[in-house]
Each structure stands twice: as structure tokens, then as C-alpha cells.
C-alpha positions as CSV (number, residue, x, y, z in Angstrom):
1,K,0.0,0.0,0.0
2,S,2.8,2.4,0.7
3,M,4.1,2.1,-2.9
4,G,0.9,3.7,-4.2
5,K,1.0,6.8,-2.0
6,P,3.5,8.9,-4.1
7,C,1.2,8.5,-7.2
8,Q,-2.0,8.7,-5.2
9,C,-2.9,5.1,-6.0
10,T,-4.8,2.6,-3.9
11,A,-3.8,-1.0,-3.5
12,M,-6.3,-3.6,-2.5
13,S,-6.5,-7.4,-2.0
14,T,-7.8,-9.6,-4.7
15,A,-10.8,-10.5,-2.5
16,A,-11.8,-6.9,-2.0
17,F,-11.4,-6.3,-5.7
18,Q,-13.5,-9.3,-6.7
19,A,-16.1,-8.4,-4.2
20,G,-16.7,-5.2,-6.1
21,D,-15.2,-2.9,-3.5
22,A,-12.8,-1.4,-6.0
23,G,-14.6,1.8,-6.7
24,D,-13.4,3.8,-9.7
25,F,-10.0,2.7,-11.0
26,D,-8.0,3.0,-14.2
27,V,-5.1,0.5,-13.9
28,V,-5.2,-3.2,-12.9
29,M,-1.8,-4.8,-12.1
30,N,-1.6,-8.5,-11.4
31,S,1.7,-9.3,-9.6
32,T,0.6,-12.8,-8.5
33,S,1.2,-16.1,-10.2
34,V,-2.5,-16.6,-11.0
35,G,-2.8,-17.6,-14.6
36,M,0.7,-18.8,-15.0
37,H,1.5,-22.2,-16.5
38,P,0.1,-24.8,-15.7
39,N,-3.0,-22.9,-14.5
40,E,-3.6,-20.9,-17.6
41,G,-7.4,-21.0,-17.2
42,D,-7.3,-19.0,-13.9
43,T,-7.6,-15.3,-13.7
44,P,-7.4,-12.9,-10.7
45,V,-9.9,-10.5,-12.1
46,H,-13.4,-11.2,-13.3
47,S,-13.9,-9.7,-16.8
48,D,-17.0,-7.9,-15.6
49,L,-14.7,-5.5,-13.6
50,L,-12.8,-4.5,-16.8
51,R,-13.7,-1.5,-19.0
52,E,-12.4,0.0,-22.2
53,S,-10.5,2.9,-20.6
54,M,-8.3,0.7,-18.4
55,V,-4.7,-0.3,-18.6
56,V,-4.2,-3.9,-17.5
57,F,-0.7,-5.2,-16.7
58,D,0.0,-8.9,-15.9
59,A,3.4,-9.8,-14.6
60,V,2.9,-13.4,-15.7
61,Y,5.1,-14.2,-18.7
62,N,4.2,-17.9,-19.3
63,P,1.9,-17.9,-21.1
64,R,2.6,-14.6,-22.6
65,E,-1.1,-13.9,-23.2
66,T,-2.9,-14.8,-20.0
67,R,-6.6,-15.2,-19.7
68,L,-6.6,-11.8,-17.9
69,L,-4.9,-10.1,-20.8
70,R,-7.2,-11.9,-23.4
71,E,-10.3,-10.7,-21.6
72,A,-8.9,-7.2,-21.1
73,K,-8.2,-7.0,-24.8
74,A,-11.7,-8.2,-25.6
75,K,-13.0,-5.3,-23.4
76,G,-10.8,-2.8,-25.3
77,C,-8.3,-2.3,-22.5
78,A,-4.7,-1.4,-23.2
79,V,-2.6,-4.4,-22.1
80,V,1.0,-4.9,-21.0
81,D,2.3,-8.5,-20.6
82,G,4.9,-10.0,-18.3
83,V,7.5,-10.3,-21.0
84,E,7.6,-6.6,-21.3
85,M,8.5,-6.3,-17.6
86,F,10.9,-9.2,-17.9
87,V,12.8,-7.6,-20.8
88,G,12.6,-4.1,-19.1
89,Q,14.3,-5.6,-16.0
90,A,17.0,-7.3,-18.1
91,L,17.7,-4.1,-20.0
92,K,18.2,-2.1,-16.8
93,Q,20.4,-4.9,-15.3
94,Y,22.6,-5.0,-18.4
95,E,23.0,-1.3,-18.3
96,L,23.9,-1.3,-14.6
97,W,26.4,-4.0,-15.1
98,T,28.1,-2.8,-18.3
99,G,27.4,0.9,-18.4
100,T,26.0,0.6,-21.9
101,K,22.4,0.4,-23.2
102,P,21.6,-2.9,-24.9
103,P,19.3,-3.1,-27.9
104,K,15.8,-3.9,-26.8
105,T,15.0,-6.1,-29.8
106,V,18.0,-8.4,-29.1
107,M,17.1,-8.8,-25.5
108,E,13.4,-9.4,-26.3
109,D,14.3,-12.0,-29.0
110,A,16.6,-13.8,-26.5
111,V,13.8,-14.0,-23.9
112,L,11.2,-15.2,-26.4
113,R,13.6,-17.8,-27.8
114,G,14.6,-18.9,-24.3
115,M,10.9,-19.3,-23.4
116,K,10.2,-21.0,-26.7
117,L,7.6,-18.2,-27.5
118,K,9.3,-17.4,-30.8
């Protein structure tokens, strides 16, 4: 909860969110393993809670497109998958270790090949 204060965000439990106690919100961030292989059919957020103006981020990267992201896309939400976070972390780590910026496409290709997604 303390992480949300600087940007005036509210964090809540999945149970409160699913119970409809979310109120008005614009961003959904799943930082759990719900929906990750081998439980691809699971989702932490019921699609009825999603609306077109939202941004939905799912930290899960296997599968790349989770049920949450599929349902969010179907509702017209902007979506960000876990591979994007995975690659972003790798880019920053590389830069910190080497002092140079790596090419994003090379890093992303390496991640996707390593995960057999490409």
C-alpha cells in the first residue's frame, strides 16, 4: 500500500477487488502467479470488472497472453504483458552491469527464444 501513496494510488486485496469494493479505477496490475502455467485458465480479475478505458498489466510471462490479458483486450483495454516487464528488467540490469544500453529487440528476442515463444 505504501508504494501507491506517491502517485495517489490505492492497493487492495484480490478478495476486495473481486467483491466489487474497487470503486473507480484505471489500472489493474496482477503481480501474482495466478494464470501462470500450468494454471492458464485461472484469472485474478473477473472480466465484468474491466472496462475499455483501463490499462491492464499482468506480470505473468508464461503464457505470454494470459486469460486476464485476453479478456482485457476483448473489453478494449490497453494491455501490458509480463514479457515486457521481464525484458525491461533485463535491459536495466545489463545497463547497470556494463554501463551501456543494450538493444531492446536483441534482449526481447533472446527472452522469447529462451521461453520458446518465438
